[in-house]
C-alpha positions, 0 to 999 in steps of 0.5 A: 299584892299577892297576885302573880302572872306571866310576862314576857319582858319589861322596858324601863324607859319606853318612848312610844307606848303613851305620853312621856317616858313609860315603864312598859310591861309586855304580858305573855299570851295572845289570841291573835296570830297576826302575820306581821307580829314582831313578838310571836314569842308572846303568843303562848299563854300558861304555866311555864311561859314567860317570867312569873312576876308579882305586883309587888316585884313590879312596883318595887322596880317601877318606884326606881324609875318614878322620878323619870316617869313623873318628870316627863309626864309619863307612866306605866303601860301594859302591853303584850301579848294581850294585857286583857288576858290578865285583867285581875292582875292589872287591877291590882297593879293599877291600884298600886300605881294610882296610890303613887299618882302614876299615869296608867295605859293599856296597849290592847288589840281587844282580841279577848273582849267579851260582854259576858258578865264576869269579864265585864265586871272585872273590866269595868273595875280596871277601866276606872283605874286606866287613864289611856287605852292604845287600841290596835285596829288592824283591819276594818274589813272582817274577812281581811282581818280574819286572813291577817290575824286568824280571828274576826274583828267584830268583838274588837270593834265592840271593845272600841264601842265599850271604851267609848261608852266608858269615855276612856281616852284612846289612841287608835293605832293602825299598822300600814302594810302594803297591799294588805291594810293600805287600801283606800276603801279599807282606810276610809271604812276605818275612818268612818268607824273612828268617826262614830267614837267620841273618845279618840284623842289621837290616831297613829299610823305605824309603818310595817317593818320586818324587825321581828322576822328573826324571832319567827325563824328562831321559833321555827315559824315561816314568816308569811310577809317576808316579801312585803316592803316597808311603806314609803313616807308619802304613803304613811302620810297619805293614810294618816291624813285619811284617818285623821279626818275622823278625829273630832 
């Protein structure tokens, strides 16, 4: 357990990042620049960013919470930032988790996915150790996705197809942003795409919020969605109904 990587923080008893109570690790580094990101302080990636940790130090901490994780049928979730920037570290971490029977999950936007041999070989190994992927699908329309996140969604959708090929259970997550990701045509397009996947176990519509604005300001960044309001409960339920129609 000699590998080390940089993380932003940990949450010892998370309740929203997979089933049961979760030990959630937020990794450092992300290729996307989402306009609604509530953790822009996780974007930077490299030496000196975040906290350097080893697998052994994390496992030592995880074991302290193991009774709570097991009692709730919970486990360990690696979020971010983007966890897939740390594939080799995650392989070692999840290998140790599996020795203790711990449920493992990855919360990913798929922003660094590629079919290149070296990445796929490592990812194949990681996926064998992964029980669940929480997949963030932010916008099905590629042009709108570029405007919202700074990158194309083509390789992200290919990541979803890869997970379907591997038959890894996924929860699809979609952040509902008024006038940006709540258009009916886009939601139905996303539903059509989800319908092509046979490994979707759950679809979650997450209402947009402005809780991360202070982080943007602290970093000296101009928050682009400062005039956007949180969607109403009725709007969230409406979107949820559209996307849930796609779940087989």
